C-alpha positions in Angstrom: 33.8 -82.9 21.7 32.3 -84.1 24.9 30.2 -87.2 24.6 27.4 -86.2 26.9 24.0 -88.0 26.9 21.9 -85.9 29.2 19.8 -87.9 31.7 16.8 -85.7 31.0 16.9 -86.4 27.2 17.0 -90.1 28.0 14.0 -89.8 30.2 12.2 -87.8 27.5 13.0 -90.5 24.9 11.6 -93.3 27.1 8.4 -91.4 27.8 7.9 -90.4 24.2 8.6 -94.0 22.9 5.8 -95.1 25.3 3.6 -92.2 24.1 4.3 -93.2 20.5 3.2 -96.7 21.2 -0.2 -95.5 22.6 -0.6 -92.6 20.2 -3.7 -94.1 18.8 -5.1 -95.1 22.3 -8.7 -94.1 22.7 -10.1 -92.0 25.6 -13.6 -92.4 27.0 -16.0 -89.5 26.5 -16.4 -89.2 30.3 -12.8 -88.2 30.6 -13.1 -85.4 28.1 -16.5 -83.7 28.8 -18.8 -82.3 31.4 -22.5 -81.8 31.2 -23.7 -78.3 30.7 -26.6 -78.4 33.2 -24.7 -80.2 35.9 -21.9 -77.8 36.8 -20.1 -77.7 40.1 -20.6 -74.7 42.5 -17.8 -73.0 44.2 -18.4 -72.2 47.9 -16.6 -69.9 50.3 -16.9 -68.5 53.8 -15.1 -66.5 56.5 -14.1 -68.4 59.6 -11.8 -68.6 62.7 -9.3 -71.2 63.5 -8.5 -71.6 67.3 -6.1 -73.6 69.3 -2.9 -72.4 67.6 0.3 -72.4 69.6 1.1 -68.7 69.4 1.2 -68.7 65.6 -2.1 -66.9 65.0 -2.9 -63.4 63.9 -1.2 -60.6 65.8 -2.6 -57.3 66.9 -2.4 -55.9 63.3 -5.2 -58.1 62.1 -8.1 -56.0 63.5 -10.7 -58.0 61.7 -9.7 -61.1 63.7 -10.0 -59.1 67.0 -13.5 -57.9 65.9 -14.6 -61.4 64.9 -13.5 -62.9 68.3 -15.2 -60.0 70.2 -18.5 -60.4 68.2 -18.5 -64.2 68.7 -18.0 -63.8 72.5 -20.8 -61.2 72.7 -23.2 -63.7 71.0 -22.3 -66.1 73.8 -23.1 -63.5 76.4 -19.5 -62.5 77.2 -18.6 -58.8 76.9 -15.0 -58.2 76.2 -13.2 -54.9 75.2 -11.5 -55.6 71.8 -8.6 -53.5 73.0 -7.9 -56.0 75.7 -7.9 -59.1 73.5 -4.7 -60.9 72.7 -5.4 -63.5 70.0 -2.1 -65.1 69.2 -3.9 -68.5 69.2 -6.6 -67.5 66.8 -6.4 -66.9 63.0 -8.9 -65.6 60.5 -9.2 -67.7 57.4 -11.1 -68.0 54.1 -12.7 -71.4 53.7 -13.4 -72.7 50.2 -15.0 -75.9 48.8 -16.5 -77.3 45.6 -20.0 -78.8 45.6 -21.0 -81.2 43.0 -24.7 -81.2 41.8 -24.8 -84.9 42.6 -23.9 -84.5 46.3 -27.0 -84.9 48.5 -28.0 -83.3 51.8 -26.1 -84.8 54.8 -23.0 -85.7 52.7 -19.6 -84.4 53.6 -17.1 -82.6 51.3 -13.5 -81.5 51.6 -12.6 -77.9 52.4 -9.5 -75.7 52.1 -8.6 -73.0 54.6 -6.2 -70.1 53.9 -4.9 -67.6 56.3 -6.3 -64.1 55.9 -4.2 -62.2 58.4 -0.6 -62.4 59.6 -0.7 -65.9 61.0 2.6 -67.8 60.6 1.1 -71.3 60.8 -2.3 -73.1 61.1 -0.7 -76.2 62.5 -2.8 -77.9 65.2 -5.7 -75.5 64.8 -9.4 -76.2 64.7 -11.9 -74.4 62.5 -15.0 -73.1 64.2 -18.4 -73.7 62.5 -18.3 -71.7 59.3 -21.2 -71.4 56.8 -20.2 -71.8 53.2 -22.1 -69.9 50.5 -22.1 -69.4 46.7 -21.7 -66.1 45.0 -25.5 -65.4 45.2 -25.5 -65.7 49.0 -27.2 -69.1 49.4 -25.6 -71.2 52.2 -25.1 -74.8 51.1 -22.8 -76.2 53.7 -21.3 -75.8 57.2 -17.6 -76.4 57.7 -15.7 -77.2 60.9 -13.0 -79.5 62.3 -9.2 -79.9 62.8 -6.9 -78.5 60.1 -4.2 -80.6 58.5 -1.4 -78.6 56.8 0.9 -81.5 55.8 4.0 -79.6 57.0 5.5 -77.5 59.7 7.3 -74.2 60.5 9.8 -74.3 63.3 11.8 -71.2 64.4 14.6 -71.1 67.0 17.7 -69.1 67.7 17.1 -66.7 64.9 16.7 -69.5 62.3 13.7 -71.4 61.0 12.9 -74.5 59.1 9.7 -74.8 57.0 8.1 -77.6 55.1 5.3 -77.1 52.6 3.0 -74.1 53.2 1.9 -73.8 56.8 -0.7 -71.0 56.3 -2.9 -73.1 54.0 -4.6 -76.3 55.3 -7.2 -78.9 54.4 -10.0 -80.5 56.3 -11.0 -83.9 54.7 -14.8 -84.3 54.8 -14.8 -81.0 56.8 -18.2 -79.6 55.6 -21.6 -81.1 55.9 -24.0 -80.3 53.0 -27.1 -78.5 54.3 -28.6 -77.6 50.9 -28.6 -79.4 47.6 -28.0 -77.9 44.2 -31.2 -78.1 42.2 -30.6 -80.9 39.7 -32.4 -80.5 36.4 -32.7 -83.7 34.4 -32.7 -83.1 30.6 -35.7 -84.4 28.8 -34.8 -84.2 25.1 -31.2 -83.2 24.7 -27.8 -83.3 26.4 -25.0 -80.8 25.9 -21.5 -82.1 26.3 -18.8 -79.5 27.1 -15.3 -80.5 26.0 -12.6 -79.7 28.6 -10.2 -79.0 25.7 -12.1 -77.3 22.9 -11.1 -78.7 19.5 -12.9 -78.8 16.1 -11.5 -82.2 15.2 -12.2 -83.8 18.5 -15.8 -82.5 18.6 -16.4 -83.8 15.1 -15.0 -87.2 15.9 -17.1 -87.4 19.1 -20.4 -86.7 17.2 -19.4 -89.3 14.6 -18.7 -92.0 17.2 -22.0 -91.4 19.0 -24.0 -91.5 15.8 -22.2 -94.7 14.8 -22.8 -96.5 18.1 -26.5 -95.7 18.3 -27.0 -96.1 14.5 -28.9 -92.8 14.6 -28.1 -89.2 13.8 -28.3 -88.1 17.5 -25.1 -86.0 18.0 -24.1 -82.7 16.4 -20.9 -80.7 17.0 -22.2 -77.1 17.5 -18.7 -75.5 18.1 -15.2 -76.7 19.2 -16.4 -77.0 22.8 -20.0 -78.2 22.5 -21.6 -81.4 21.2 -25.3 -81.6 21.5 -26.9 -85.1 21.8 -30.6 -85.8 21.2 -32.0 -88.3 23.7 -33.7 -91.2 21.8 -37.4 -91.8 22.5 -36.7 -95.2 24.0 -34.5 -93.7 26.6 -36.8 -90.8 27.6 -38.8 -93.1 29.8 -38.4 -92.9 33.5 -35.3 -94.6 34.8 -33.7 -95.2 31.4 -31.9 -91.8 31.1 -29.1 -93.0 33.4 -28.5 -96.0 31.1 -28.3 -93.8 28.1 -25.8 -91.4 29.8 -23.7 -94.4 31.0 -23.6 -95.9 27.5 -22.7 -92.5 26.0 -19.9 -91.6 28.4 -18.2 -95.0 28.0 -17.8 -94.6 24.2 -14.2 -94.0 23.3 -12.4 -92.0 20.6 -8.9 -90.6 19.8 -8.8 -86.9 20.7 -6.8 -84.6 18.5 -3.9 -82.8 20.0 -1.7 -79.9 19.2 2.0 -80.5 18.6 3.7 -78.8 21.5 7.1 -78.4 23.1 7.0 -77.3 26.8 10.2 -75.7 28.3 10.8 -74.9 32.0 13.8 -72.6 32.0 14.1 -72.6 35.8 14.5 -76.3 36.1 16.0 -77.1 32.6 13.1 -79.4 31.8 12.1 -80.1 28.2 9.0 -82.1 27.2 8.4 -82.8 23.6 4.8 -83.8 22.7 3.8 -86.3 20.0 3.5 -84.9 16.5 6.4 -82.4 16.7 8.2 -82.0 13.4 11.3 -80.1 12.4 12.1 -78.9 8.9 15.8 -79.6 7.9 18.1 -77.2 9.7 21.8 -77.1 10.4 22.8 -76.7 14.1 26.3 -76.1 15.4 27.0 -77.0 19.0 30.2 -75.8 20.7 31.4 -73.4 23.5 34.2 -71.6 25.1 36.0 -72.8 28.2 37.5 -69.8 30.1 40.1 -70.6 32.9 41.3 -67.9 35.3 44.2 -68.7 37.6 46.0 -66.4 40.1 49.6 -67.0 41.2 50.9 -65.1 44.3 54.2 -63.3 43.8 56.2 -62.4 46.9 58.7 -59.5 46.8 61.3 -59.5 49.6 63.3 -56.3 50.6 67.1 -56.4 50.4 69.0 -58.0 53.4 69.5 -55.7 56.4 67.1 -53.1 54.9 65.7 -50.8 57.5 62.6 -49.5 55.6 61.8 -52.5 53.4 58.8 -54.8 53.8 57.5 -57.9 52.2 55.0 -57.2 49.4 52.7 -59.9 48.1 51.1 -59.4 44.7 49.1 -61.8 42.5 49.6 -62.6 38.8 46.4 -63.3 36.9 46.4 -65.6 33.9 43.4 -66.1 31.6 43.2 -69.0 29.2 40.5 -69.4 26.7 39.9 -72.8 25.1 37.3 -73.2 22.4 35.6 -76.6 22.2 35.5 -78.2 18.8 32.0 -77.7 17.6 30.3 -79.5 14.7 27.6 -78.7 12.3 24.8 -81.3 12.4 21.7 -81.6 10.3 18.6 -81.8 12.6 15.4 -82.9 11.2 12.6 -85.2 12.2 9.3 -86.4 11.1 8.8 -88.3 14.3 9.7 -87.7 18.0 12.1 -90.6 17.9 14.1 -89.1 15.0 14.1 -85.7 16.7 15.5 -87.0 20.0 18.1 -89.1 18.1 19.3 -86.0 16.2 19.6 -84.0 19.4 21.4 -86.8 21.2 23.9 -87.0 18.3 25.0 -83.5 19.2 25.9 -84.5 22.8 24.1 -81.6 24.4 22.9 -80.6 27.9 19.2 -79.8 28.8 20.1 -76.0 28.8 21.5 -76.4 25.3 18.3 -78.1 24.2 16.3 -75.1 25.4 18.4 -72.7 23.4 18.3 -74.9 20.3 14.5 -75.2 20.4 14.1 -71.5 20.8 16.5 -70.9 17.9 14.6 -73.5 15.7 11.4 -71.7 16.4 12.8 -68.4 15.4 14.2 -70.0 12.2 10.6 -71.4 11.5 12.0 -74.9 11.4 10.1 -76.1 14.5 6.6 -77.0 13.5 5.0 -77.0 16.9 3.8 -74.6 19.6 6.6 -73.6 21.9 5.5 -73.0 25.5 8.0 -71.5 27.9 7.1 -71.7 31.6 
C-alpha cells in the first residue's frame, strides 16, 4: 500500500495542535458583541466614473448616456444623447458603511461597482456622488480616483486579467456630511452576540456579574445580554469608563464541533471538539492501465492491389491495490488525525471518508460542504 502522508493533513495537524494548545484561550467581549443602539448604516449612491481608456460603457447602456446628457445640461451644455459616445465613462453603484461614531468632516472608504457593460474601471475618477441610506437621507459625498488592484489587457484576440477590474475602491473617498444620531444609554446596555449561543451568553453574564460583584447582566436569549448600568457610572463622563471596563472582560466562548470541506480545492479543516465513534474504514483502489500497440500489416511482395494497413491492439490491465481495514476513532483532534494518517490517504479520500462517517452516524460534528 502506498505510504502517503498528504501535505494538507500535515498542515491541518499543525494548526489543530496549536488550536488545542489555546483551546481554553479567552476572548474579549469587544470581539464578540456589538451594541444594539450603535449600529452601522449602509450607504449607497449612483455615480459616474470618467477618464477611462476606452473601457467604459458602450452604446447599450442607455442610462449612462442619459446621465451624461443630464449632467452636461446642468452645466449649461446642450447635447443630443444620440450623438454621445461614452467609451470613457462608466455608470457605477457606490457603497460605503458609516459608523455611528464617525463625525462630520471625517472620511470613509467607498466601493464602486460597474452597473453597465464597462470592461474595466482602471484609471477612472469618480465624479461627486451623494451617498444615502435606505430612507433617503444623504450622509456623505464620494469622489476621487478609483483603485482596482488589478488589470485587464487584451491584444491579438487574447486577454490577460488580474483580479476583478469592474469593481474598485476609493480609500477615504467619501466625506461625511451628516452624522448618525448617537443615543447614549442611560440605564441599560444591550450586547448583541455576533455568534448567538446559549452557553456563551450565559458565561458572559456570569463574567460581568463576577467582575462588578453585582447582578448587573442577564442573558435574555442566545444573542442578547442586557447589562444594567450601575448608579456610580451613570454620572456624566463615567459611562465611557464603564463600557471600556465591560468590553475588556474576557471569557471562553463555546463552539460547535464542525468539519468544513471544500470539494473544489480538496481542503479539509477539522475544528476542535470533533469526535468519532469507533468505525472500521477500508482504504484501497483500482489502478487501470490502458496501452495501445500498433500492428502493421504489409501486402505480399509484388502485389498490385495490396496496401499497408496499420491497426492498433488495445490492452487493458487492472491492478487492485491492497487495502486494509483500520479502526478509526478519536476523542481528540490529535487522535483523529493520527488515525487518518495511518491509512495513508489523500485529501480527496479524506473528504469521502468524512462524508461516509457522517452517513454512518460515527462523526459527532457538523459537516459543512462548501
